[in-house]
C-alpha positions as CSV (number, residue, x, y, z in Angstrom):
1,X,0.3,0.3,0.0
2,X,2.9,2.5,0.6
3,X,4.3,1.8,-2.8
4,X,1.2,3.2,-4.3
5,X,1.1,6.2,-2.0
6,X,4.5,7.1,-3.2
7,X,3.4,6.5,-6.8
8,X,0.9,8.6,-6.3
9,X,2.8,11.2,-4.7
10,X,5.5,11.0,-7.4
11,X,2.9,11.3,-10.4
12,X,1.3,14.4,-8.8
13,X,4.8,15.8,-8.3
14,X,6.0,15.6,-11.9
15,X,2.4,16.7,-13.3
16,X,2.7,19.8,-10.8
17,X,6.3,20.6,-12.0
18,X,5.2,20.1,-15.8
19,X,2.3,22.8,-15.0
20,X,4.6,24.9,-13.2
21,X,7.1,25.1,-16.1
22,X,4.7,26.1,-18.9
23,X,3.2,28.8,-16.4
24,X,6.5,29.9,-15.5
25,X,7.5,30.2,-19.6
26,X,4.1,32.4,-19.9
27,X,4.8,34.6,-17.0
28,X,8.6,35.1,-17.6
29,X,9.1,34.6,-21.3
30,X,10.1,37.3,-23.4
31,X,7.4,39.2,-25.2
32,X,8.9,41.5,-27.3
33,X,6.9,41.3,-30.8
34,X,8.7,43.2,-33.6
35,X,8.5,43.3,-37.2
36,X,12.1,41.7,-37.7
37,X,10.7,38.6,-35.4
38,X,8.3,37.6,-38.0
39,X,10.6,38.0,-41.3
40,X,11.9,34.4,-42.7
41,X,14.7,33.2,-41.2
42,X,15.3,29.6,-42.6
43,X,17.1,30.6,-46.0
44,X,16.4,34.4,-46.7
45,X,13.9,33.5,-49.7
46,X,10.0,34.4,-49.6
47,X,7.9,31.0,-50.7
48,X,7.1,30.7,-54.1
49,X,4.3,27.7,-54.0
50,X,2.4,25.8,-51.3
51,X,4.4,23.2,-49.3
52,X,1.9,20.2,-50.7
53,X,3.0,18.6,-53.3
54,X,2.2,15.5,-54.9
55,X,4.4,12.4,-54.8
56,X,3.9,8.7,-55.9
57,X,2.3,6.5,-53.8
58,X,5.0,4.0,-54.3
59,X,6.9,5.5,-52.3
60,X,4.7,4.3,-49.2
61,X,5.9,0.8,-50.2
62,X,9.3,1.9,-49.8
63,X,8.9,3.0,-46.6
64,X,6.9,-0.1,-45.0
65,X,9.3,-2.2,-46.5
66,X,12.0,-0.3,-45.3
67,X,10.5,-0.5,-41.8
68,X,10.2,-4.4,-42.0
69,X,13.7,-4.8,-42.7
70,X,14.8,-2.7,-40.2
71,X,13.0,-3.5,-37.4
72,X,14.6,-6.9,-38.5
73,X,17.9,-5.5,-37.7
74,X,16.8,-5.1,-34.4
75,X,15.7,-8.8,-33.5
76,X,18.8,-10.3,-35.7
77,X,21.3,-8.0,-33.6
78,X,20.9,-9.7,-30.4
79,X,21.6,-13.2,-31.8
80,X,24.7,-12.0,-33.9
81,X,26.3,-10.4,-30.5
82,X,25.7,-14.1,-28.8
83,X,26.4,-16.2,-31.9
84,X,29.2,-18.1,-30.5
85,X,27.2,-19.3,-27.2
86,X,24.1,-20.1,-28.7
87,X,22.3,-23.7,-28.8
88,X,22.0,-25.4,-31.7
89,X,18.1,-25.5,-32.3
90,X,18.3,-21.8,-31.8
91,X,20.9,-21.1,-34.5
92,X,18.5,-23.3,-36.6
93,X,15.8,-21.3,-36.1
94,X,17.5,-18.0,-36.8
95,X,18.4,-19.6,-39.9
96,X,14.6,-20.2,-40.8
97,X,13.9,-16.6,-39.7
98,X,16.5,-15.4,-42.3
99,X,15.5,-17.7,-44.9
100,X,11.9,-16.4,-44.5
101,X,13.3,-12.7,-44.9
102,X,15.2,-14.1,-47.9
103,X,11.7,-15.6,-49.5
104,X,10.0,-12.2,-48.7
105,X,12.8,-10.1,-50.5
106,X,12.8,-12.0,-53.5
107,X,8.8,-12.3,-53.5
108,X,9.2,-7.9,-53.3
109,X,11.5,-8.3,-56.1
110,X,9.8,-10.6,-58.6
111,X,6.4,-9.2,-58.1
112,X,7.8,-5.5,-58.6
113,X,6.4,-4.5,-55.5
114,X,8.3,-1.4,-55.0
115,X,7.0,-0.1,-58.6
116,X,10.1,-0.4,-60.6
117,X,9.7,1.4,-64.4
118,X,10.7,-1.5,-66.7
């Protein structure tokens, strides 16, 4: 029961600290508005078109496949670090997992899922 009380007190103090920080920013923040502050500062050029542009929807496939194989590297990294200490059955499971990924990559390339213009 005491742990729950400590957790609630810590949560309340954390929330109050966050709220107090935001309020202090509004109270003590520098409020000198000027014409110079509202000028363009990124590259010094005025905008010549809208930021909304059309792009090919096939880029979403690139992004999803990249994320898929990127996440897989996080799964394979611990096995690569401790490869010499792993039992034999676990090494076979890693090989099967890697073969499934290889077949996935072959499927992606054969079916032209990435939308290459050939």
